[in-house]
C-alpha positions as a Markdown table, in Angstrom:
| # | Residue | x | y | z |
|---|---|---|---|---|
| 1 | Met | 212.1 | -81.1 | 46.2 |
| 2 | Asn | 215.8 | -79.5 | 47.1 |
| 3 | Glu | 217.0 | -82.7 | 49.6 |
| 4 | Ser | 219.0 | -85.3 | 47.2 |
| 5 | Ile | 221.0 | -87.4 | 49.8 |
| 6 | Phe | 219.6 | -88.7 | 52.6 |
| 7 | Leu | 221.0 | -91.3 | 55.4 |
| 8 | Leu | 219.6 | -94.4 | 56.1 |
| 9 | Asp | 219.9 | -95.6 | 59.9 |
| 10 | Lys | 222.1 | -93.0 | 59.8 |
| 11 | Arg | 224.8 | -95.1 | 58.3 |
| 12 | Val | 224.0 | -95.9 | 54.8 |
| 13 | Val | 223.8 | -93.0 | 52.3 |
| 14 | Phe | 220.8 | -92.9 | 49.6 |
| 15 | Asp | 221.6 | -90.7 | 46.8 |
| 16 | Ser | 218.3 | -89.9 | 44.8 |
| 17 | Thr | 219.9 | -87.8 | 42.2 |
| 18 | Lys | 222.4 | -90.8 | 41.3 |
| 19 | Met | 219.9 | -93.8 | 42.3 |
| 20 | Thr | 222.6 | -95.5 | 44.7 |
| 21 | Leu | 222.9 | -96.8 | 48.3 |
| 22 | Ser | 226.3 | -97.0 | 49.6 |
| 23 | His | 228.0 | -98.3 | 52.6 |
| 24 | Gly | 231.4 | -97.3 | 53.3 |
| 25 | Asn | 233.1 | -98.7 | 49.8 |
| 26 | Glu | 230.0 | -100.7 | 49.1 |
| 27 | Ile | 227.6 | -99.0 | 46.8 |
| 28 | Ile | 224.6 | -100.4 | 44.7 |
| 29 | Arg | 222.3 | -98.8 | 41.8 |
| 30 | Ile | 218.7 | -99.3 | 42.4 |
| 31 | Ser | 216.0 | -99.1 | 40.2 |
| 32 | Glu | 213.7 | -95.8 | 39.5 |
| 33 | Ala | 210.7 | -97.4 | 41.6 |
| 34 | Glu | 212.8 | -98.0 | 44.2 |
| 35 | Thr | 214.4 | -94.7 | 44.9 |
| 36 | His | 210.9 | -93.3 | 44.8 |
| 37 | Leu | 209.7 | -95.5 | 47.0 |
| 38 | Leu | 212.3 | -94.2 | 49.1 |
| 39 | Leu | 211.4 | -91.1 | 49.0 |
| 40 | Ala | 207.7 | -92.3 | 49.6 |
| 41 | Phe | 209.1 | -93.2 | 52.8 |
| 42 | Trp | 210.7 | -90.0 | 53.5 |
| 43 | His | 207.5 | -88.0 | 52.6 |
| 44 | Gly | 205.4 | -89.9 | 55.6 |
| 45 | Leu | 203.4 | -92.5 | 53.0 |
| 46 | Tyr | 202.4 | -95.8 | 54.0 |
| 47 | Lys | 199.6 | -96.2 | 52.6 |
| 48 | Lys | 199.5 | -99.3 | 49.8 |
| 49 | Glu | 197.5 | -96.7 | 47.1 |
| 50 | Asp | 199.5 | -93.5 | 48.0 |
| 51 | Ile | 203.1 | -95.2 | 47.8 |
| 52 | Ile | 201.4 | -96.7 | 44.3 |
| 53 | His | 200.5 | -93.7 | 42.9 |
| 54 | Phe | 203.5 | -91.7 | 44.2 |
| 55 | Val | 205.7 | -94.1 | 42.6 |
| 56 | Trp | 204.2 | -95.0 | 39.0 |
| 57 | Glu | 202.2 | -91.5 | 39.0 |
| 58 | Asn | 204.7 | -90.1 | 36.2 |
| 59 | Arg | 204.3 | -93.6 | 34.3 |
| 60 | Gly | 200.8 | -93.8 | 33.8 |
| 61 | Gly | 198.4 | -96.8 | 33.0 |
| 62 | Cys | 197.2 | -99.5 | 35.5 |
| 63 | Val | 199.6 | -100.9 | 37.7 |
| 64 | Ser | 198.6 | -104.0 | 38.7 |
| 65 | Glu | 199.9 | -104.8 | 43.1 |
| 66 | Ser | 202.1 | -107.8 | 42.0 |
| 67 | Ser | 204.2 | -104.8 | 40.9 |
| 68 | Tyr | 204.0 | -103.3 | 44.2 |
| 69 | Tyr | 204.6 | -106.0 | 46.2 |
| 70 | Lys | 207.8 | -107.1 | 43.8 |
| 71 | Leu | 209.1 | -103.6 | 44.1 |
| 72 | Ile | 208.8 | -104.2 | 48.2 |
| 73 | Asn | 210.5 | -107.5 | 48.1 |
| 74 | Gln | 213.4 | -105.6 | 45.6 |
| 75 | Met | 213.5 | -102.9 | 47.7 |
| 76 | Arg | 214.5 | -105.7 | 50.9 |
| 77 | Asn | 217.0 | -107.3 | 49.0 |
| 78 | Asp | 218.6 | -104.4 | 47.8 |
| 79 | Phe | 218.8 | -103.7 | 52.0 |
| 80 | Ser | 220.5 | -107.0 | 52.5 |
| 81 | Ser | 223.0 | -106.2 | 49.7 |
| 82 | Ile | 223.7 | -102.8 | 51.9 |
| 83 | Gly | 223.9 | -104.0 | 55.5 |
| 84 | Leu | 220.2 | -103.1 | 56.5 |
| 85 | Gln | 217.8 | -105.7 | 57.4 |
| 86 | Pro | 215.4 | -106.5 | 55.4 |
| 87 | Ser | 212.5 | -106.5 | 58.3 |
| 88 | Asp | 213.7 | -102.3 | 58.3 |
| 89 | Ile | 210.8 | -102.5 | 55.8 |
| 90 | Val | 207.6 | -103.8 | 57.7 |
| 91 | Thr | 204.1 | -104.8 | 56.3 |
| 92 | Arg | 201.4 | -103.0 | 57.8 |
| 93 | Pro | 198.2 | -106.0 | 56.8 |
| 94 | Arg | 195.8 | -104.7 | 54.8 |
| 95 | Val | 196.9 | -101.3 | 55.0 |
| 96 | Gly | 200.5 | -101.1 | 53.5 |
| 97 | Val | 204.3 | -100.9 | 54.2 |
| 98 | Ser | 206.3 | -98.6 | 56.3 |
| 99 | Leu | 210.2 | -98.0 | 57.4 |
| 100 | Ser | 211.1 | -99.1 | 60.5 |
| 101 | Val | 214.4 | -97.1 | 60.2 |
| 102 | Ala | 215.1 | -92.9 | 60.3 |
| 103 | Ile | 215.8 | -91.6 | 57.0 |
| 104 | Glu | 217.0 | -88.1 | 57.0 |
| 105 | Pro | 218.2 | -85.8 | 54.6 |
| 106 | Ile | 222.0 | -84.7 | 54.9 |
| 107 | Lys | 222.1 | -80.8 | 55.0 |
| 108 | Lys | 225.8 | -80.5 | 55.7 |
| 109 | Ile | 226.7 | -81.6 | 52.4 |
| 110 | Thr | 224.5 | -79.3 | 50.5 |
| 111 | Ser | 226.1 | -76.1 | 53.0 |
| 112 | Leu | 229.7 | -77.6 | 52.5 |
| 113 | Lys | 229.6 | -77.5 | 48.7 |
| 114 | Val | 228.0 | -74.0 | 48.8 |
| 115 | Ser | 231.3 | -73.1 | 51.2 |
| 116 | Asp | 233.4 | -74.7 | 48.8 |
| 117 | Glu | 232.2 | -72.6 | 45.7 |
| 118 | Asn | 232.4 | -69.3 | 47.9 |
| 119 | Val | 236.0 | -70.1 | 48.7 |
| 120 | Lys | 237.2 | -71.2 | 44.9 |
| 121 | Gly | 234.5 | -68.7 | 43.2 |
| 122 | Ser | 233.8 | -65.4 | 43.8 |
| 123 | Pro | 235.5 | -64.5 | 47.6 |
| 124 | Thr | 233.2 | -63.4 | 50.0 |
| 125 | Arg | 233.5 | -60.3 | 52.2 |
| 126 | Glu | 234.6 | -61.9 | 55.1 |
| 127 | Asn | 237.6 | -63.7 | 52.4 |
| 128 | Ile | 238.7 | -60.2 | 50.9 |
| 129 | Phe | 238.9 | -58.3 | 54.8 |
| 130 | Tyr | 241.2 | -61.3 | 55.8 |
| 131 | Lys | 243.2 | -60.9 | 53.0 |
| 132 | Ile | 243.5 | -57.2 | 53.3 |
| 133 | Lys | 244.3 | -57.5 | 57.1 |
| 134 | Arg | 247.0 | -60.6 | 56.5 |
| 135 | His | 248.9 | -58.1 | 54.1 |
| 136 | Ser | 248.4 | -55.3 | 56.3 |
| 137 | Val | 250.1 | -56.7 | 59.5 |
| 138 | Phe | 252.7 | -58.1 | 56.9 |
| 139 | Val | 253.6 | -54.6 | 55.7 |
| 140 | Val | 254.0 | -53.3 | 59.3 |
| 141 | Leu | 256.2 | -56.0 | 60.2 |
| 142 | Thr | 258.2 | -55.3 | 57.1 |
| 143 | Gly | 258.5 | -51.8 | 58.2 |
| 144 | Ala | 259.6 | -53.0 | 61.6 |
| 145 | Ile | 262.3 | -55.1 | 60.7 |
| 146 | Leu | 264.1 | -52.5 | 57.9 |
| 147 | Leu | 264.2 | -49.3 | 60.8 |
| 148 | Ala | 265.3 | -52.0 | 63.1 |
| 149 | Leu | 268.1 | -52.6 | 61.1 |
| 150 | Leu | 268.7 | -49.3 | 59.8 |
| 151 | Tyr | 269.1 | -47.8 | 63.3 |
| 152 | Gly | 271.3 | -51.0 | 64.0 |
| 153 | Val | 273.6 | -49.9 | 61.5 |
| 154 | Phe | 273.3 | -46.3 | 61.9 |
| 155 | Thr | 274.6 | -46.6 | 65.9 |
| 156 | Ile | 277.2 | -49.1 | 64.7 |
| 157 | Tyr | 278.4 | -46.0 | 62.4 |
| 158 | Lys | 278.0 | -43.5 | 65.2 |
| 159 | Ala | 279.8 | -46.0 | 68.1 |
| 160 | Pro | 283.4 | -44.7 | 68.9 |
| 161 | Val | 286.3 | -47.1 | 68.2 |
| 162 | Arg | 287.2 | -48.6 | 71.1 |
| 163 | Asn | 290.6 | -48.9 | 70.4 |
| 164 | Ser | 291.3 | -45.6 | 68.6 |
| 165 | Pro | 294.1 | -43.7 | 70.3 |
| 166 | Asp | 291.8 | -40.9 | 71.5 |
| 167 | Ser | 289.5 | -42.8 | 73.3 |
| 168 | Phe | 292.6 | -43.5 | 76.3 |
| 169 | Phe | 294.8 | -40.8 | 75.7 |
| 170 | Thr | 295.3 | -37.0 | 75.5 |
| 171 | Tyr | 297.6 | -34.9 | 72.8 |
| 172 | Leu | 300.3 | -32.9 | 74.7 |
| 173 | Gly | 302.6 | -31.3 | 72.1 |
| 174 | Glu | 305.7 | -32.3 | 69.8 |
| 175 | Tyr | 309.1 | -32.2 | 70.9 |
| 176 | Asn | 312.4 | -33.7 | 68.2 |
| 177 | Asp | 310.0 | -34.7 | 65.8 |
| 178 | Tyr | 307.9 | -36.8 | 68.7 |
| 179 | Ala | 304.4 | -36.9 | 69.0 |
| 180 | Ile | 303.8 | -37.2 | 72.6 |
| 181 | Tyr | 300.4 | -38.3 | 74.2 |
| 182 | Lys | 299.3 | -38.9 | 77.8 |
| 183 | Thr | 296.6 | -41.1 | 79.5 |
| 184 | Lys | 293.3 | -39.2 | 80.3 |
| 185 | Glu | 293.8 | -40.1 | 84.0 |
| 186 | Asp | 297.4 | -38.9 | 84.2 |
| 187 | Lys | 298.2 | -35.1 | 85.1 |
| 188 | Val | 301.4 | -34.6 | 83.7 |
| 189 | Thr | 302.4 | -31.2 | 81.7 |
| 190 | Leu | 304.7 | -31.2 | 78.4 |
| 191 | Ser | 307.1 | -29.7 | 80.5 |
| 192 | Glu | 307.6 | -32.7 | 82.9 |
| 193 | Val | 307.5 | -35.1 | 80.0 |
| 194 | Val | 310.2 | -33.5 | 77.9 |
| 195 | Phe | 312.3 | -32.6 | 81.4 |
| 196 | Ala | 312.2 | -36.9 | 81.8 |
| 197 | Phe | 313.0 | -37.8 | 78.2 |
| 198 | Asn | 316.0 | -35.6 | 78.7 |
| 199 | Ser | 316.9 | -37.2 | 81.6 |
| 200 | Leu | 316.7 | -40.7 | 79.9 |
| 201 | Lys | 319.5 | -39.5 | 77.6 |
| 202 | Ile | 321.8 | -37.7 | 79.7 |
């Protein structure tokens, strides 16, 4: 039997391996016979003879009916302690006993445990592909940022200095140890500048 954890009445957890019933923060331990009784209910058994055979089949010897009725009463008391109704275990006169609430295996717990083992243990193909894809994106983004930085540095280095005289003036020549410049928009010649200079000296 693969199933070991069940849900009773959609709210009480029955762990057949640990032999416990739990509801919220409350946990009670049940006997081995009670564990087999709940498993018998899950298998759909309800006849007294079938339940006796299922619960005590590995013990050998003769089991009296008093042990059977004692087990039923004990199970009802545990139901009451964990928040279920004792009447959830229904006596069927001259037939046996049955469970009136649903008992369902919790399969999601098993699948979740397997998934966690895959993540913590050997990596799956999906995990490997995801890691490679994430690494590739990181490399591409890093390369793009470096290229943008290099382009910015190169552009700044090659850009003309806005405050340089060559950006606004044109060299005309020298006169009396003076370097003479004109603005690029000005049409004046060197001779005109020299004449104006000499006129100022006079």
